[in-house]
ZAMAR-110185 format. One line per 8 residues: number of its first residue (from 1); their letters; for each residue y negated, x, z negated of N, C-alpha, C. Coordinates in pm, 1 decimal. Layout:
BEGIN
NUM> A> Y X Z Y X Z Y X Z | ...;
This chain:
BEGIN
1> XXXXXXXX> -26670.3 -5302.5 6427.9 -26710.3 -5406.5 6387.8 -26609.8 -5483.6 6284.7 | -26687.2 -5550.3 6187.9 -26642.2 -5582.8 6084.1 -26621.6 -5771.7 6060.3 | -26527.4 -5794.3 6000.6 -26535.6 -5968.1 5968.2 -26482.4 -5969.3 5860.2 | -26544.8 -6111.2 5830.9 -26519.6 -6145.6 5671.5 -26407.0 -6197.1 5664.1 | -26277.3 -6230.0 5594.5 -26159.3 -6282.5 5611.9 -26155.7 -6366.1 5478.1 | -26088.5 -6472.5 5468.6 -26057.6 -6532.6 5323.6 -25920.7 -6527.9 5324.1 | -25845.0 -6523.5 5210.1 -25759.9 -6495.2 5147.4 -25722.6 -6616.8 5119.2 | -25591.1 -6683.3 5131.7 -25560.3 -6819.3 5087.0 -25390.0 -6800.6 5054.5;
9> XXXXXXXX> -25378.3 -6781.9 4888.9 -25272.0 -6741.0 4809.6 -25190.4 -6865.9 4811.5 | -25071.7 -6877.0 4825.8 -24952.3 -6983.0 4756.9 -24829.0 -6904.5 4702.2 | -24721.4 -6976.8 4695.0 -24618.9 -6899.2 4624.6 -24568.0 -6834.0 4740.2 | -24578.1 -6904.5 4870.0 -24501.7 -6846.8 4986.6 -24549.6 -6729.8 5048.8 | -24678.8 -6662.2 4982.4 -24720.4 -6560.1 5010.3 -24871.5 -6553.5 5016.2 | -24946.8 -6463.4 5123.0 -25060.1 -6474.0 5164.1 -25113.2 -6520.9 5277.6 | -25193.5 -6628.3 5326.6 -25240.3 -6671.6 5468.4 -25417.6 -6586.8 5445.3 | -25444.4 -6534.2 5567.5 -25570.4 -6503.0 5554.6 -25640.4 -6550.1 5717.6;
17> XXXXXXXX> -25763.4 -6605.1 5698.6 -25815.9 -6651.1 5796.2 -25929.3 -6552.6 5810.8 | -26012.7 -6576.5 5958.0 -26125.0 -6497.9 5961.4 -26281.4 -6591.6 6000.3 | -26341.5 -6568.9 5911.7 -26449.6 -6674.3 5910.6 -26533.5 -6707.6 6053.5 | -26551.3 -6579.3 6122.5 -26626.9 -6598.9 6274.0 -26522.9 -6627.3 6371.3 | -26410.8 -6640.3 6356.0 -26288.5 -6651.4 6475.3 -26232.9 -6768.4 6437.7 | -26249.8 -6866.9 6502.4 -26205.4 -7012.8 6450.4 -26030.5 -7009.2 6507.2 | -25957.4 -7038.7 6423.6 -25808.5 -7010.5 6459.0 -25737.0 -6915.4 6466.8 | -25817.1 -6809.9 6385.2 -25784.0 -6685.6 6391.3 -25728.4 -6640.1 6282.8;
25> XXXXXXXX> -25617.7 -6667.5 6215.2 -25486.7 -6666.8 6082.8 -25388.6 -6576.3 6130.1 | -25358.6 -6503.8 5997.6 -25197.6 -6415.9 5978.2 -25178.4 -6447.4 5824.8 | -25064.0 -6363.5 5791.0 -25018.3 -6373.8 5701.1 -24956.5 -6268.9 5650.7 | -24890.8 -6239.4 5517.5 -24828.4 -6136.6 5444.4 -24753.4 -6186.9 5341.7 | -24680.2 -6070.5 5256.7 -24624.2 -6085.6 5145.2 -24696.9 -6007.7 5054.2 | -24818.5 -5911.9 5083.9 -24906.6 -5859.7 4978.3 -25047.2 -5884.7 5047.8 | -25145.9 -5833.9 5005.1 -25280.2 -5781.2 5042.0 -25306.4 -5713.1 5150.5 | -25217.4 -5602.9 5127.5 -25209.5 -5489.9 5246.2 -25173.0 -5530.4 5339.6;
33> XXXXXXXX> -25013.0 -5600.4 5341.2 -24980.7 -5637.4 5478.3 -25059.9 -5733.3 5523.5 | -25121.1 -5847.3 5466.4 -25170.9 -5941.6 5523.5 -25316.8 -5926.6 5615.3 | -25371.4 -5816.1 5533.7 -25496.2 -5731.4 5615.3 -25462.4 -5652.0 5751.7 | -25351.6 -5609.5 5727.2 -25301.7 -5504.4 5862.1 -25249.5 -5610.7 5969.9 | -25230.4 -5707.9 5935.1 -25161.5 -5844.2 6004.7 -25269.6 -5908.7 6094.8 | -25389.0 -5906.2 5988.4 -25505.3 -6001.3 6058.7 -25578.6 -5878.0 6134.9 | -25589.2 -5759.7 6120.5 -25654.0 -5687.6 6213.0 -25567.2 -5694.0 6331.2 | -25431.5 -5688.3 6328.0 -25380.4 -5717.5 6459.2 -25419.7 -5864.7 6533.4;
41> XXXXXXXX> -25420.1 -5942.0 6436.2 -25455.8 -6069.1 6524.5 -25639.3 -6105.7 6542.6 | -25694.9 -6027.6 6502.1 -25828.3 -6013.9 6574.4 -25830.4 -5942.2 6723.2 | -25770.8 -5845.3 6710.5 -25755.9 -5772.6 6826.0 -25678.4 -5856.1 6914.4 | -25596.3 -5931.1 6905.0 -25538.3 -6018.7 7023.7 -25602.8 -6138.7 7044.3 | -25694.7 -6181.0 6919.7 -25802.7 -6320.6 6947.2 -25911.7 -6276.2 7045.0 | -25963.4 -6128.2 6994.2 -26051.0 -6097.0 7133.0 -26017.1 -6083.7 7231.6 | -25920.6 -6004.0 7256.2 -25860.4 -5998.4 7417.6 -25814.1 -6121.0 7453.1 | -25774.3 -6260.5 7415.5 -25766.9 -6372.6 7444.6 -25913.3 -6410.3 7484.8;
49> XXXXXXXX> -25995.3 -6399.4 7423.4 -26117.4 -6435.8 7467.7 -26200.2 -6346.3 7547.5 | -26177.1 -6213.9 7610.8 -26219.3 -6134.0 7674.7 -26120.8 -6187.6 7849.8 | -26003.8 -6221.5 7819.4 -25938.6 -6276.0 7925.9 -25989.5 -6409.9 7982.5 | -26047.9 -6489.5 7875.2 -26087.5 -6642.0 7927.0 -26253.9 -6607.6 7961.4 | -26301.9 -6521.2 7990.7 -26449.6 -6530.1 8002.8 -26455.3 -6412.8 8111.6 | -26354.4 -6368.7 8146.7 -26339.8 -6252.5 8248.1 -26390.5 -6332.0 8378.9 | -26504.5 -6220.2 8420.3 -26603.9 -6251.2 8559.6 -26721.5 -6296.4 8502.1 | -26731.4 -6363.7 8386.9 -26860.7 -6439.8 8345.5 -26956.9 -6343.2 8293.2;
57> XXXXXXXX> -27080.4 -6389.5 8297.6 -27193.1 -6286.6 8236.7 -27197.6 -6304.5 8086.0 | -27152.0 -6222.8 8019.2 -27136.0 -6230.2 7857.9 -27265.2 -6142.2 7807.2 | -27331.8 -6199.5 7734.6 -27428.3 -6076.2 7620.8 -27403.1 -6103.6 7475.1 | -27437.8 -5989.5 7453.2 -27434.0 -5984.8 7272.7 -27576.4 -6003.8 7223.2 | -27558.2 -6060.5 7115.8 -27709.0 -6091.0 7059.6 -27690.7 -6025.7 6860.1 | -27791.4 -5961.6 6840.2 -27802.5 -5900.2 6717.2 -27895.4 -6007.6 6622.8 | -27833.2 -6046.3 6515.5 -27887.7 -6114.9 6427.0 -27897.4 -6078.0 6281.7 | -28047.6 -6047.4 6241.3 -28023.7 -5981.2 6106.7 -27993.8 -6083.0 6026.3;
65> X> -27922.9 -6056.8 5892.1 -27881.3 -6143.2 5777.3 -27974.6 -6144.9 5662.4;
């Protein structure tokens, strides 16, 4: 699955947020480090969502863009 991410650059480094996952953020000193860290954050975010929805009926819907 692919997610669009936004880079937020500052003097302290690079923060990255995920457009489709509210509250999913990470950071890094370089673009490559920030992207690797946000991949980990996305995996953890999705695992938390799975835990929160455990036992509930969940469906996926495809939307053409």
